[in-house]
Steps between C-alpha positions, in 0.01 A plus 500: 500500500870518506639658808774756548739230612456299180567806280810574700640156428425485119727658232356790306494512121782693346393831345561541130847632433658380827687172529464251780319550835429860603574535868389863504154412372474213752597723790243754399219242490613354828487850647832459657572808699776739394676718745327835537186391307166366623446125489383367163699755287780323311798594272299495174256746640787725591644487146162574344451796730833650407433457125164674529655795679764544225238486223285751680798738531578473129141567401481806721841637383360723217282670752774737625602581143147579400485716801786727373400861449441625142799746495744212574365294210530797264864546594573129439332510159691816409831335588408194292422721198829684541697175518329368188588816306864476613516134394360591159760778457783266600381239247507758220853607596618136494354446153668820375837388635459158338430663163811721532719204591368306199606771249816627666843384382654223707760612750865464391669177602694499821873438518441140604266440204755647259771275639275195452432599137871551430586163652239329281637667187857405588389140547326499159805645326723243665289230334469654151805717428806405298802602703776695326857523622478882502169495691305678224167363375488249214178370345465179300286547189429305185272249335483123490374431147380181334431496124338235283517589129428379148663629178412428140742373233725804461620536860859406422514297823471805729255516789393850396650582158563863403491420126323223309752252367510431121459127568456277800258304713264597779626535852318475834582443862506652848760690696575698816818657357335842488471517879642829633672556835593848612632706789395858563699703749508842658800660661588798715499866411779594263669831433273807488213300644463250215330164558677184381291215358525234234419149387632190327286246313599156373336212314580147378451558128862461390644165403199348322376185666800510738375815665751727668441817697580829328464867585215673320510853634678674786534859613630723779341843526552811711182707489441855620177694491508593130801313359675166513813318383490128422735232372426142403364263238167618357295540182610775261427846639290596197268197541407434866149368434404134478202304360309269735556126461546193717594291196814689394698594811848356448544773241275804480158457336479592130872447448547491122177697457596857585611480865871595527555350839859378542623560856815710482751631758442871544538809717224759482398830653137608541360845571135581564347843444151551637266720298225507757323278748420233240743552208872481444794392286758228570824510304750211493848491351746214522799307373432142387720205408364314197520127428575471130345220293663368182364581155235284337745395224875448486745409770604843625495520879436844648665645805313343792409817690478866407402817688175673415308808603129482576240740628129547554267790585161405645207740545229384743166632620277348768131527426413375850624239747429214258541651152803651332663557163867483401686556176877481458769535235836320513814432301797263468836570337803270470745356247565135417855393414522196270745397225689822538184699432310746719126451453261750663219390725238758585127528543220725616216360710168608648303326771168572669255403771141621530204377703205731426277274710582302809446167325680575169871552428693569180878460490765445236825600326608602151856530370685577178875463442780283372718219633274422797542121519744524793221663704287185488302518175505121467576496127882515526509728199683808617768552239698328226865506399602401146803528270486633145783587263752426770342739747290430812173679558257502790148635516219512754158347443215746534221388731163617624274338752308520821221346700171597662276355768141549612420397859147447631442462873174315452443381858687537829656157438510497118718698255532473122803609294494529121831577329674519165843600372740468212855551377529621141853505361564673169495242221759687292757443779430127515590199290282212389393278787517780756205604714323795344228534763407327823149549637332370817150550635313332781346539841476352844277492805616523859276356770593569860435175685626655824653839583843371397411213264439559128378264231570610144373373166671639188471447126714671235599468136842580358530583129853520357557606140817363338622676186448263208346228719166639611336515844542246778247480784533372854207480741574496870263400782602530863349424839684657793470487878694762694553539874619849588713543809 
């Protein structure tokens, strides 16, 4: 048997979870006395006693609670119910406030927020604006246009002929001469509260292959609420409408086929009379300077420029925000001086626009008159001067013509235009070899590659009838790419 002395001298095994030698356990087994305790009671015994007391206290803790009287418990439960009801009411109020905040209009921006927005806008304008010396806004506008084209045998060497030549070879190529660059401007308030605005547009079509910049149109306008006064270089007042084409831009589309387009210096006055919320009349009257073109035979040179009077009355009616109808009547009156003769030039014209459906548009012009070549007919057959029996005579060539176009907005990115037009000069005023009639018909498709990029494909046929020589035909095919800016 192992004695007490041998146990005192041997190390004890380490309890699980404790590292190394446990001196407390060894002192307990050795029964080393502790101050205030009987011999044989060690530190581990003391710790175990304390732990047991604490556990006993925790187990007996619910006893006082269970011993509470019944009225006290009822009051506690009543308070708990009341608190739960208040919490539920507060939750409903919070949800109601959240719903109101979700539908209410946002509060107006503070002064600091407005200043930040203004500073951002000023910074954007500083990057994009074109600065003018007078500090008024100017906007760059126009179109970079590339054309690749093919003509048949009777093109006469022109990129886009306005009449089929009697003889000749085919002509094809590519060009960017029809690119347009423009400036649009707005000025301050003028007298009586009028607003000043205008524009100038240029292209590179002049000069043939050696392209030079030229002015196409330009205008300065003072506009009031119902009237305006304008001066500049524009289409004739009686014919403001234009067919749609990316193939013929250097001169107006359907030149030589009913579109009297020649840009002329002019001053005009416009007055609008409203006949209701959606109807009204616009009346225009102006003075125009003509550009006279020589006769189709002879060597008589007319006076280069002559004054003319022009006017137009347009009735319009809006069916809704996207549909409207317009019909207008116009006139031109002037006199050509050539070879000592005064040759009248006058015409009556009608033009229209109507889109009965959102996707369909009809537009066009008709005219009837005499000596209209100087307005851009394309046939150069306005008048003739001849001598008989020692006396000089001059007479005007009667002419009728016009054009029409049907537009189909097939898809948001795709539009189709189908057009036709003709100039029909009176044969009894013409000599052999002159152009009796010039007819064009064709169509094109515009596809919007991007919001400001158009691709156009156009095909047209020009049929020119020469007195005594028959009909000559020119087919034109054009592929265009336009970047609008």
